[in-house]
N, C-alpha and C positions, 0 to 999 in steps of 0.2 A: 307629291314633290318629285320633279324630274330634273336630272342633270345629265351632262354628256359624259360618256365613259371612254377612256383611252385604253385600248386593248393591246396586248403584245402582238407582234407580227412575226410569225414563224416562216422562215424560208425552208420549205421542205426539200429543196434541191441541194442544200448545203452539204458538202462532203464531210463536214465536221459534225457527225451525228451526236457526239457526246454533248457538245455545247448546245445543239438544237434540242436535245432531250432535256437538258437542264432548264432551258427557256420554257419548254412545254410543261415541265413539272411546276415551275413557279406560276405559270398562267392557270393551271388546273387547280392549284391550291388557293390562289388569291381570287380568281375570277370565275373559273369554270368555263370561260369563254376566251377565244383568241382567234386571230386571223391566220390563214395559211396561204402563202403566195408561192409562185413558181411551181405549181403543182403539175404542170405538163399537159393539161387539157386544153386543146386548141380553142382560141377565142371564137372562131367561127362555129364550133360545135356548141359552145355555151349559148351563143346568139341564136343558133338553130333551135335549141331546146325551148328558149323563151318564145321564139316565133311560132313554133308548132303548138306550144301550150296555149298561146293566145288564139290560135286558129280553132283549137278544140273548144275553149270556153266561149268563143263567139258563135258557136253552133246554136241552133234552136234547142230549147230545153228537151224536147221530145227526142232529138237525136242524141243528146248527151245521156239521157236516161236509159238508152239501149245498153250503155256500158256501165249501168248501175253496179256498185261494188258487190262482189261475191267473194267470200273467203278473204275479206279485207283488201281486195284488189279491185280497182275500177273507180267509178265516179261517185263522189259524195256531194249532194246538192247543197245549195246555199241554206244556211241556218240549220242544217241537219245535225251539226255537231256542237257540243259545248264542252270545252276542255276543263273549265272550272265548274264542276257540277254543283257547287254550293251556291252559285248565282241563281236568282229567280228570274233572270231575264230570258229572252228568246235566245236561240242558238247563236253561235259565233257568226259574224258577218263575213263568210268566205265560202267558196266552193273549191273542190280539190279533186285530184285524180291520183290514186296509188298504182304503181306498177313495180313488179318484182323481176327476178331473173327468169329468163326463158330457158335456162339450162338446168341440169341436175335434177334431183328428185323433187325439189320444191317447184321447179318449173313445170314438171309433169303433173304433180298433185294439185297445184294451185295455179292454173293458167291465167295469164293476163286477160283482161277484158278490153281487147283492142278496139278502137273506133273503126268504122267502116273505111276501107281503103278507097272506096269511091268518093268519100267526103274528104279524107285526109291521106293522100297517097304516100307522102313522105314521113308520116307520123311515126309509125312503128320502127322503121329503120333508124330514124334520128334518136328515138328514146332507147332502143337497144344499144346503140353505139355509146350514148351517154352513160347508161347504166354500167357498161363494162369499164369505161374510163374512170368514173367516179368510184367504182368498187376497187379499182387498182390504187387510186389515191388513198382510199380508206385503209386498205391493207398496209400500205407504206406508213401511213400515219400511226396505225396501231403498233407497228414495229418500233417506232420512235417513242410511243407511249410506254411500251414495255421497257425500253432502255431507261426512260424517265423514272420507272419504278424499280430500278436496279435488277431487272430481269433480262434474260436472253432476248435478243431482238425477235426471234421466232417463237416466243412463248405462246402467243395466242394461236399460232398455227399448231403447235405441239399439242395443246389441250383440246383441239378440235373446234375452236370458236369460229374459225373461218372456213370450215369444211361445209360447203353448201349452206351458207348463212341465210337467215331470214331477213336480209336487208331489203329495203324498199326505197324507191324514189317517190316523192310526193310533189306534184305540181299544184300550186295554190294561186287562186285569184281572189283578191279582196276588192269588192266593188267600191267605187267612189261614193255612191249614195248608200245610206243606211236607213233602216226603218226608224221613223221618229218614235221616241220613247221618253218617258219621264226618268228613266234610269240610264246609266252609262252603257254604251254599246262597245263591244270589242271585236276587232278583226280576229284575234285569237286570244281568248281569256287566259289568265295566269295558269301556267303549268310547267312541269319539267318533262324532258324526253326520257324514254324508257331504256334505250339501248346502250351501246358503248360510247359512241360519238355520233354527232350529227354534223353534216357538212351542208351549209346553206349558201345558196346564191340568191341575191335579190336584185330587183331593178333599182332605179335611182330614187324611188319614192321611199321616204323614211317611214318609221312606225314601230320597229323592233325596240323593245325595252327589256332590261334585266333588273332583277332585284337580288342583290348579293346576300342580303340578310332577311330571310322571310319571317324570322321570329320578331324582328323589330317592328314596332308600331308607332306612328304610321309607317308603312313601307316606303322606302326610297327607291324610285324607279329611275334608271339611267338609260339614256338613248344610246343605241349601238349604230353608228353610222356605217354605211357601205364603204368598202374599200375595193375600188375597181379591179376586176380580174381575180380577186382573192375570195376564198371561202371564209365565211364566218363559222367557226367550229365551236361546239359546246359539248360538254360531258353529259352523259346520260345516267339514269338511275342505276343500271347494272354496273357501270364503271365505278360509281360511287360505292356501291356494295362491295365490289372486288377490292377496292382500296381502303375499306374500313372507314369510309367517310373522309379520307384524305383529299381525294379529288372531288370537286363539288358539282353536283347536278343542280344547276342554278335555275331558279324560277324565272320565267320570262313570259312575255306577252307581245301582242301586236295591237297597236292603237290605230283606229281609223283617222286619216288625215284629210278626208274629203277629196281624195284622188285615187283612181284605180291603181292597184299595186299587184305585182306578180312576184312570186318567189319559187325556188326549186330546192327542196330539202332532200337529203339522203340520210336515212336512218340506218346505221350499221348495227343491226341486231344479230347476235351470234346464232350459231346452229342451235335448234331447240333442245338438243340433248346435251349441250355443253353445261357442265356444272359450274356454278358461280359460288365461290367461297373466298373468304378473306385470304389475300395473298400473304405469303410468309414474310415478305418484305414490308408489310403494312401493319403487322401486329407484334406484340411483345407481352411480357408479363405485366408491364405497366399500362399497356394499351391492348387489352384482349379483343378478340373478334366480337364485333357488335351484331353480326348477322349469321343466321344459320345457313348451312350449305343448301343450295337450291339450284334447279335448272329452269330453263325457259318454259319447258312443258308444264312444270309444277306451278309456275308463277305467271303463266300467260294471261290469267284473268287480270293481272296488274300491269300488263304491258302497255305500250303507248297507245294501243287501240282501246284501252280501258275507257278512254274518254268518249268513245263513239256513242252518242246518245241521240237516237233518232226521235227527237221530241216533237218534230214539226212535219210529219209526213203529209198532213192535210194541206199544208201551205204549198208544197210543190206538186203533189199529186193532183190537186184541183186544177192546176194549170195544164195538165196533160190530157189530150183527147182520150176518150174511152177505149178506142181501138188500140192505142199505144199501151195503156194500162193492162189490157188483157194480154198483150204480147209479152209484157215484162213479167207479169205475175201469173 
C-alpha cells in the first residue's frame, strides 16, 4: 500500500533558531524525514553536480570500472549492491559513485578514485566544491539538531563528531530499464541509513518511499515528492542511537518507475573515534539508555556500507575486455 507523505519544511536560514529547532525535533520524532530549504548552495552548483554525474554514468563501462571502489570510495556497478540482504532477488537496480573529503587525515588515507580528467575535465573540481558546500550545510544542520535535543549548538563539535568526519557524497543513477524477473525489482531495496543525517537531492523523477512503522504488517509505504531546490533530509542509525530511539532512523526505499532517475546523497558520518552513547537529555530513570556506548570504529561492520554485497561480479565483469580486467585486478 502506498500513499503520499507531507513532510515538514525547515528554513535553515531562519534567524529564529529555537523555533527552527522545535520544528526539526517534531519532524525527527514523527517522521525521521523533513525538507531543508534556503541552505545557501547555489542552484548552478547543484545543477553542475547532476550534469557531471550524468557524464560519468554515460561513459562506457570499462572507463567507469577504472574508478572501481577501493576503501569504499569510487564506482559501484549496476546490480552490485543489495541493501535488503533478506531478498532473494538480484542486486538493486542502480549504479553509484562514492566520494569523500580530499582534505585531512581521511583524505590522505582514503584517496578518492577520480575519473580521468581527459574524459571529464570539470568533474573533480565540481565534486570537491559541492562536497565542501554540503558539508557546511550538514554542520549547520547538526547544530540545529543539537538545539532540538536541548544541547549546546556546538555539542557535536565539542565531542569530536565533526573533526575530520567520515562523510561521503554518493552519486546514484537508476536506469529506466530493469532486468525482467518474476519477483519485484527495486532501485534501492528497503534500508535505513547509518550516520547522523543524510541530505538528498533528486531530479524530477519520483520513486522514493518511506515506511514509518516497519513493525506493522503489511508495511505502509508513502511517496516522498521532490521539493525543488530543497534537500530531503533523514535521520540515520547513529542519531537514533544517540537519542535513545527518540529520533527515528526511518526505513526507506526507491521503486523503479520505468524512467531513468538521478540522485545525490550526502551521508554525514562522524569521526570514526567519536563515541556514540545515549545523550543525557534523552534518558531518565523511567527511560534508561537502550544502547551501549560504542564508536564508529567498533561498529563499522554495521555502518551504511554494511549492505555492500557484491553478489553479481560475473554480470559486469563479463562485459569488460580482458585487458581492462587485468589492469583493474
